N, C-alpha and C positions, 0 to 999 in steps of 0.2 A: 951761316945759321943753319941749324938742323930743323927738319920738319918732323913733327910727331902727330900721331893720332892717339887721342885719349878716349878710351871706351869706359864709361862709368858703369858700375854695377847697381842694379836695383833702383834705377831712377826712372820715374814715370811709368812704372810697370804695375799693373794690378791695382792702381789707386794708391800706391805707396810711394814715398820718396819724391813728392812733387818738386820739380825744379824747372822753371821756364827756361828755355834755351837762351832767351835774351839775358837772363841772370847768369847762366853759365859763361856766355860770352864776356859779360862784364867782369866776372871773377877772373877769367883768364887774362883780360886786358889789364886789370889792376895788378896782376902779378907781374906783368911786363911782357907777355907773350904778344907776338905780332901776327898780323894776317889771320886772326881768329875767325874760324867758320864752323858753325854747327851743322849737323845733318839729322833730320827728323827729330822727333821728340824723345828719343830713347837714350840720350846722353852720349852723343858722338861729337867730338870737337877736334878740329885740325888747327894746327898753329905752328909758327916758327919761333925758335928761341936759341939763344946761345948756350943755355943750360943743358947739362946732361939729361938723358932720360930719367935717371933715378931722381935728380934734383927737382926736375919739373913735376914728376909724379908725387914726390914727397910734399912739395909746396902746394899742388893742386888738391891733394887729399886733405891737407891741414885747412886750407880755405874752405873746402866743401863741408868738412866736419864742423867748422865754425858756423857756416851758413845753415846747415841742415840740422844741427844739434845732435848728430850721430855720425859714425864713421861711414864713409862712401869709398868703396874700393875703386881704384883706377888701374886699368890695364893699358900699357903703353906699347904702341908699335910704330915703326917707321914705314915710309912708302914702300921700300924694298921688301920688307917682310910681308906686307899685305899683297904685293905682287906675287910673291912666292907662294902664299897660301892659295890664291886663285889658280896659280899654275899647278899646284899639287892636288887640286880638287879630285878626290877619289871616286866621285860620282858624276862623271861628265855628262851622262845621258839624263840625269834627273833635272827637274825644273829648279832653277836657282832659289826660288822662294821656298823650296822644300828641303833645302840643305842648310843646316845651322852650323856655325863654327863656334865652338866653346873655346874662348880665349883664356889662357892661363898665364900667370906671372912665372911659373916655374915649369920644370919638365913635367910632361904628362905622367901621372901616377901609373905604375905598371898593373895595378889591380882593377882598373876602371871597368873592363869587361866582365870580370869575375863578380863584381859587386853591383852591377846594374840591376835596377829594380823596375818593375812594371813595364818591361820591354815587350812590345808586340812585334810590329813590322819594321821597326827602325833598324837601319844599318849603321854601324859605328866603326870609324876608322881612326886610329890614333896618329897624331902628328908629334912634332917635337914639343911645342908649347901650345898646342891646340888639339881639339878633338872635332873631327868632322862627323856630323850626324845627318843621315838622310832620313826624312820623315815622309814616307810615301803616302800616308794618310793625312798629312798636314801637321805643322808644328802645333797649331791650336788644339788639335784633338789628342795629341800624345800625352801620356802620363809617365813617360820615361823619366827616371831619376838616376843620375849619376852622382856619385859622391863628389866628384870634381866640380859639379855645378855650384857647390857652396864656395868654391875658390875663384871661379871666374865669371865671365859673362858671355852670352850667346848673341850672335848676329847672323842673320840670314845672308846667303851668298850675294843677293842683290845689294844689301847694305855694304858688305865688304868691297864689292866692285865699285860702288859709288864713292866710298871713302878713299879707295885706291886712286880713282880718278881725281878727287878733289886734292888729295895730297900730292899727286903727281904735278898738278898745276901750281904747286908752290905755296899753297894756303893763302 
């Protein structure tokens, strides 16, 4: 069985998309995922399944749409890819809570840096299917907008590290 980490977009952020993590776990268990574990309230779930990543993503999105009454995007990663993201952190001297990883489903758009809006002191480094953002003044204070933010979901490096740990434990 494969282990996957599902990162939900726009769940429990800014008062929109309320989804208790107990409900998310129940949805995953109803689908047939095993060893389901959630982490914090921002829509992170780790599970085991014999399904492919694409099939698990599709079914989870369908069930979330049914439950929430609107589409909920899901970004899938496996433990190895999360470990690789931690290893490739381009800002090793920065505090982990000041580094955001924007997870994407597809290759990083090449125009991300050219189209960035409201950038102040943020540093941006492109990865394969993720964008690393260092927020020296803090994520909460930043007004940075990247067009790719509409396509993915951001987690700080502390969350990525914890999800890596949980998924390495076999969910």
